[in-house]
N, C-alpha and C positions, 0 to 999 in steps of 0.2 A: 585201823589196821595193825597197829600198832601191836597186836594181841596175838597177829598168828604167827610170827617169830619168838616172841618171848615162847606159846604151847606146842608150837612143833618143834623149837629145835631140840637137838638128839638127847643132848641130858636131862630138861624136863616135858617129853613125851611120854615116859614111864608116869609120870606123878600124875596126867591129864588122860593118858590114855582106858580110864575107868571112861571117866562122865564121857567125854567126847568119842570115841569109837575108831575115828577114824580121820588120819589126818586132811583129807582130803576132803574132807566134809565139811570140816575146819577151815578150811581155805576157801571153801567155796562157799558157802556162808556167812563169812562176817565181810566177804571180800561183795555177798550182793546187801549185806548188812549198810556197809559203807556206802556205797553207791547210794544206797534207799536215803541214811541218813544225810548225805551231803547235797543231795537233789531237796529235802526238806529243808534241812537249814540254811543255803541257801537261795530261796523260793526258785528254782527256781522250775521250769515241767518234766518233768518225768513219763519217760516210754510207760505203756503197759509189763513191760519184758521184766523193766527195773521196780517197777512197784509192786506186781506179784514175787521177785524175785524176795526180794525188801522183808518181805510181809511171808517166804514163807521160813527167811532165816529169824525171824521171831519169831513166828511157828518153831521152829529148832530149839530154839537154845530155851520157849520155854518145857518145852516135855525134857530135855537134860533135866535143871532146873527142877519141873515136878518127880523128876526121879531124883534126881536125889537124897532128899526128905528123908524117904521111905528107905535110903539104903543106913539115914546118922540112924535111925530107928531102932532098928535092925542090930545095931552095932547095942547099943545103948540096952538091948536086950539081953542080950551074950552075956 
């Protein structure tokens, strides 16, 4: 959860906006990922809602990361 204030800070958001697009998505998905991580790391049972939210957050992050190299390749070709 330490990343949310850094990414969503008014001064930093312009650097991250092209990747994350919406602050609300960053806040929601990183919160879900944090809940998921805490359940796994502390060996506690998680609800289906927590599990699905964490898995969705992982898929969201993977989709963003998969898009990023393509943007870099386009810059290199130009």
